[in-house]
GUMARSE-729589 format. One record per residue: x, y, z of N, C-alpha, C in turn. Coordinates in steps of 0.02 Angstrom, whole numbers, plus 50000, padded with zeros to 5 digits. Layout:
N
XYZXYZXYZ;...
% end
This chain:
102
434834828750917434264824450923434144822850996;433514822751015433304820751083432954814051079;433054809951130432724803451134432334803251200;431704801051195431274800651254431134793351270;431264791551333431114784851359430454785351396;430024780351387429384780451422429164773451441;428784773251496428434767251518427874769551564;427354765551571426784767551613426954768351687;427504765451710427674765451781428084771551803;428284775851756428754781251773428654787051726;428854792951747428804798851704429284798151644;429104801251588429534801051530430204804451545;430734801751513431404804451521431664806251452;431904812351444432184814651380432934815951389;433324813251342434054813951344434314815951275;434914818751275435254819951212435374813251178;435324813151112435374807051073436014803151083;436594806451084437224802851090437274799251157;437054802351211437064799151277436564793451279;435964794651253435444789451254435664783251215;435964784251157436194778651117436754774851153;437204778451186437734775151224437414770851279;436914773451314436584769651367436204763751339;435894764551281435544758851249436044753251233;436624755151210437134750151194437384746651258;437444750551312437624747551376437094742351397;436464743651379435914739151397435894732951352;436354732451304436364726751260435944727651197;435734733851184435324735251126435764738051070;435494738251010435874740550953435944748150951;435514751750986435514758950983435034761750932;434624757350904434124759450855433584763650888;433374768950854432834773250878432324773850822;431694772450834431374770450896431504763150912;431334761350974431424754550997431034753251060;431074747051084430694745251144431014739151177;430864738451241431044732551280430394729451305;430324723051295429754719651323429864719051399;429334718651436429374718451510429844712951534;429834707151502430264701651524431004702851511;431174707751467431864709351452432144715051495;431714718351531431924724151571432434722251625;432344716851664432844715351716433554714451689;433614710951633434284709951604434584716551579;434174720651546434414727151523434644731551581;434264731351635434434735151695435094732651724;435184726251728435794723351755436404725251711;436324724851646436874726651600437054734051606;436544738351610436664745451616437014747151681;436784744251736437104745551800437824743151801;437954737351772438634734751769439084739151726;438834741451670439234745751626439384752451658;438894755351692438994761651726439504760851783;439444755451819439904754151875440614753151848;440694749751792441344748551762441644755051735;441224759751716441454766051687441664771051741;441454770151803441604775051856442344776351867;442784771251870443484772751883443814777051829;443544776951768443834780751714443674788151718;443124789951750442894796851750443364801851783;443624800651843444044805751875444684807251837;444954802551800445584803651766445504807251699;444894807751675444774811051611444824818551620;445164821851576445224829051578444804832151522;444524837951536444144841451485444624843951431;444434843151369444864845251314444854852851306;444354856151334444304863351329444464866451397;445054869251404445264872051468444874878251487;444564881651439444184887751453443504886151481;443284879951477442634877951501442654877051577;442284881351613442294881151686441794876051715;441344873451675440844868851700441124861751702;440984858151756441244851251760440884846651712;441234841551689440944836651645440474832151686;439894830651659439414826351693439564819151676;439664815051727439854808051716439274804051687;439444798651655438934794251626438504791151681;438784790151740438394787251794437844792051817;437984798551817437474803451833436944803951778;437164803551716436694803951660436244797751657;436514792051679436134785851675435624785051732;435704788651786435284787751845434534788151830;434284793151793433564793251780433324787051741;433724784851693433544778951655433554772651699;434034772151743434054766551790433434766551834;433234772351858432624772851899432004770851859;431974772951795431414770951752431394763351744;431974760351732432004753051723431814749351786;432004751951844431814748851907431054749051916;430754754751901430034755451906429674750851856;429944750451795429644746051745429694738751765;430254736851796430344730051819429844728351875;429754732951922429294731751977428574730851953;428384734851903427694734551879427614730251817;428154726951797428154722451739427844725651677;428124731551658427864734851598428434735951547;428234736951485428694737951430429004744951434;429594745751405429934752151400430024753751326;429844759851307429924761951237430344768251234;430654769351176431024775551165430944777651093;430924784251083430864787051015431144794151015;431244796650955431524803550949430964808450934;
% end
């Protein structure tokens, strides 16, 4: 499943469902799809997401890939969250709602 985040202040962002739901939960949401944030709730969601991503950073280097044959590095949650953080920053600046759906 793919989930698309959108707001008038930024280009749409599409993510894999499992990552998107994890990020929604970091933002203090239930992870329900579809869903939305009202403009006045965006700053708090942004703050929660940034704090959760920052708290998750020390765990990333110590994690080992379970598949030793996989030559590609694992993408950290902080890298995956960056586009959504940028969308939330833009939405906060322009005071607009954020929506997501599959």
